[in-house]
C-alpha positions in Angstrom: -12.5 -5.4 -15.2 -15.7 -6.2 -13.2 -17.5 -4.7 -10.3 -19.5 -7.5 -8.7 -21.2 -7.9 -5.3 -19.9 -4.7 -3.9 -21.6 -2.9 -1.0 -21.1 0.8 -1.8 -21.7 3.7 0.6 -23.0 7.1 -0.5 -20.9 9.3 -2.7 -18.2 6.8 -3.7 -16.1 8.2 -6.6 -14.6 5.8 -9.2 -13.6 8.0 -12.1 -12.8 5.0 -14.4 -15.1 2.1 -13.3 -14.1 0.1 -16.4 -10.5 0.1 -15.1 -11.1 -1.4 -11.6 -11.7 -4.9 -10.3 -13.9 -4.9 -7.2 -15.7 -7.9 -5.9 -17.3 -9.0 -2.7 -15.9 -6.0 -0.8 -17.4 -3.1 1.2 -16.6 0.5 0.2 -17.6 3.2 2.8 -19.2 6.6 2.2 -17.3 9.1 0.1 -14.4 6.9 -0.8 -12.2 7.4 -3.9 -11.0 4.4 -5.9 -8.4 5.2 -8.7 -7.9 3.3 -11.9 -6.3 -0.2 -12.0 -7.2 -1.0 -8.4 -8.3 -4.4 -7.3 -10.2 -4.9 -4.1 -11.0 -8.5 -3.3 -13.8 -10.3 -1.4 -13.9 -9.8 2.3 -12.0 -6.5 2.2 -13.5 -3.3 3.5 -12.7 0.5 3.3 -14.0 2.9 5.9 -15.6 6.2 4.9 -13.5 8.9 3.3 -10.6 6.5 2.4 -8.7 7.2 -0.9 -7.0 4.4 -2.8 -4.8 5.6 -5.6 -4.1 3.8 -8.9 -2.5 0.4 -9.3 -3.1 -0.7 -5.7 -4.1 -4.2 -4.7 -6.1 -4.9 -1.6 -6.6 -8.6 -0.9 -9.1 -10.5 1.1 -9.0 -10.0 4.9 -7.8 -6.4 4.8 -9.9 -3.9 6.8 -9.0 -0.2 6.3 -10.3 2.5 8.6 -11.8 5.9 7.9 -10.0 8.7 6.1 -7.0 6.6 5.2 -4.8 7.4 2.2 -3.4 4.5 0.2 -0.8 5.7 -2.3 -0.1 4.5 -5.8 1.0 0.9 -6.3 0.4 -0.3 -2.7 0.2 -4.0 -2.3 -1.5 -5.8 0.7 -0.6 -9.5 1.2 -2.7 -11.8 3.4 -0.4 -14.9 3.2 3.1 -14.8 4.7 3.8 -18.2 3.2 2.7 -18.2 -0.4 2.8 -21.9 -0.7 -0.3 -22.1 1.6 -3.2 -21.9 -0.7 -6.0 -22.6 1.8 -7.9 -19.3 2.6 -8.3 -20.5 6.2 -4.6 -19.9 6.6 -4.7 -16.3 5.4 -4.1 -13.6 8.0 -5.9 -10.3 8.6 -4.5 -6.8 8.1 -6.2 -3.9 10.0 -5.4 -0.2 9.1 -6.4 2.4 11.7 -8.3 5.6 10.9 -6.3 8.5 9.3 -3.3 6.3 8.5 -1.2 7.2 5.4 0.4 4.5 3.3 3.0 5.8 0.8 3.3 4.7 -2.8 4.7 1.3 -3.6 4.6 0.1 0.0 4.0 -3.6 0.6 1.9 -4.5 3.7 2.1 -8.0 5.1 -0.5 -9.1 7.7 -0.3 -6.7 10.6 -2.0 -3.8 12.4 -1.2 -0.3 11.5 -2.4 2.1 14.1 -4.5 5.2 13.9 -2.6 8.1 12.3 0.5 6.1 11.5 2.6 6.9 8.4 4.2 4.2 6.2 6.8 5.7 3.9 6.9 5.1 0.2 8.4 1.8 -0.8 8.4 0.4 2.8 7.8 -3.3 3.5 5.8 -3.6 6.6 6.2 -7.0 8.3 5.0 -6.2 11.8 2.6 -4.0 13.7 3.0 -0.2 13.5 1.9 1.7 16.6 -0.5 4.7 16.4 1.0 8.0 15.2 4.4 6.4 14.4 6.3 6.8 11.1 8.0 3.7 9.5 10.2 3.5 6.4 12.5 1.0 4.7 12.7 -2.8 4.1 11.9 -4.1 6.5 10.0 -1.1 7.8 11.5 0.5 11.0 10.3 3.4 13.1 11.9 6.7 12.5 9.6 9.0 14.5 6.3 9.9 15.9 3.9 12.7 15.2 0.8 14.2 16.7 
């Protein structure tokens, strides 16, 4: 899998570079990228973010600082997959220190600073800062400090 046209910050850790597909994206300082991860063009990771194995981060996804993305997380930038024109794709923004549990699916939305998305959740709308959401579709179950 290739690594092409990537803007890397300092101290980025990719233990298995031959097993990732990164192109046209920005990776901040001290990020970690696990094996079998794809990060597409026009996506960005803030400093200190960790992306675990088998995750897919598509174009137009902006992830803040110190975010944890669990195993097998999928970001989607097109609510209507029949629309193939990139100008129709929507942006997703993940706030600093958010946690995205393994196997979550994130449709275009905003996930606030410090929010928690439970494993396997399907996020279809915005998540406020410091709130916890679970399920399909994701629903709020609590808040934390």
